[in-house]
C-alpha positions as CSV (number, residue, x, y, z in Angstrom):
1,M,10.5,-35.7,20.2
2,D,8.0,-38.3,21.2
3,R,4.2,-38.3,20.6
4,E,3.4,-36.7,24.0
5,D,5.9,-33.8,23.3
6,L,4.4,-33.3,19.9
7,R,0.9,-33.3,21.3
8,K,1.9,-30.7,23.9
9,A,3.6,-28.5,21.2
10,M,0.5,-28.7,19.1
11,Q,-1.7,-27.7,22.0
12,Q,0.6,-24.8,22.8
13,A,0.4,-23.6,19.2
14,Q,-3.4,-23.7,19.2
15,E,-3.5,-21.8,22.5
16,M,-1.1,-19.2,21.2
17,Q,-3.2,-18.8,18.0
18,I,-6.4,-18.2,20.2
19,D,-4.5,-15.7,22.3
20,L,-3.3,-13.9,19.2
21,V,-6.8,-13.6,17.8
22,K,-8.0,-12.3,21.2
23,A,-5.1,-9.8,21.3
24,Q,-5.9,-8.5,17.8
25,A,-9.5,-7.9,18.8
26,E,-8.4,-6.2,22.0
27,L,-5.9,-4.0,20.2
28,A,-8.5,-3.1,17.5
29,N,-10.8,-1.8,20.3
30,T,-8.1,0.0,22.4
31,E,-7.9,3.7,21.6
32,I,-4.6,5.5,22.3
33,S,-3.9,9.2,22.3
34,G,-0.7,11.0,21.4
35,V,0.1,14.6,22.1
36,S,2.6,17.1,20.6
37,A,5.4,18.5,22.7
38,N,3.5,21.8,23.1
39,G,0.3,20.0,24.0
40,K,-1.6,21.8,21.2
41,V,-2.3,18.8,19.0
42,M,-3.8,15.5,20.1
43,V,-4.2,12.4,17.8
44,S,-6.2,9.3,18.7
45,M,-6.0,5.9,17.1
46,T,-6.6,2.3,17.8
47,A,-3.6,0.2,18.9
48,Q,-3.8,-1.4,15.4
49,G,-3.2,1.9,13.7
50,E,-6.6,3.1,12.7
51,F,-6.8,6.8,13.2
52,Q,-9.8,8.0,15.1
53,S,-9.4,11.8,15.6
54,V,-7.2,14.8,15.4
55,K,-7.7,17.8,17.7
56,I,-5.8,21.1,17.1
57,D,-5.9,23.9,19.6
58,P,-7.1,26.9,17.6
59,T,-4.4,29.1,19.1
60,L,-1.8,27.0,17.2
61,L,-3.2,28.1,13.9
62,G,-2.0,31.7,14.7
63,E,1.5,30.4,15.1
64,G,1.9,29.6,11.4
65,L,1.8,26.6,9.1
66,S,5.3,25.4,10.2
67,S,4.2,25.2,13.8
68,V,1.0,23.3,12.9
69,E,3.0,20.8,10.8
70,T,5.6,20.3,13.5
71,S,3.1,19.8,16.2
72,L,1.0,17.4,14.1
73,L,4.0,15.3,13.3
74,Q,5.0,15.1,16.9
75,A,1.6,14.0,18.0
76,L,1.5,11.3,15.2
77,K,4.9,10.0,16.2
78,N,3.9,10.0,19.9
79,V,0.7,8.0,19.3
80,S,2.5,5.6,16.9
81,E,5.2,4.9,19.5
82,R,2.6,4.3,22.2
83,A,0.6,1.9,20.0
84,A,3.8,0.0,19.0
85,E,4.8,-0.3,22.7
86,M,1.3,-1.6,23.7
87,T,1.4,-4.2,20.9
88,K,4.9,-5.3,21.8
89,T,3.9,-5.7,25.4
90,R,0.8,-7.6,24.6
91,L,2.7,-10.0,22.3
92,A,5.4,-10.5,24.9
93,Q,2.7,-11.5,27.4
94,I,1.4,-14.1,25.0
95,S,4.9,-15.5,24.2
96,K,5.8,-15.6,27.9
97,G,2.6,-17.5,28.6
98,I,3.7,-20.4,26.4
99,G,7.4,-20.3,27.5
100,L,9.0,-18.6,24.5
């Protein structure tokens, strides 16, 4: 690798670092919602995993503790999967931008 190639590689690494910092800030400010299969529980969090809110349809409470627990778990899994996919997509865009 000659000096010019090394300089280009260093420049790409710096650009990627800047893009990663920007992506982290973007993901920290992006709110995502996940919903249970029955639609009675909604959980919101940032794409970096900071939970923001939980909303439970009051009618679910009458269905028993097991239903509430199941619905809450489904909503948590749904929002976590959506956040992971968003993060993966964003990182792929950064990597693609520098030819990785």
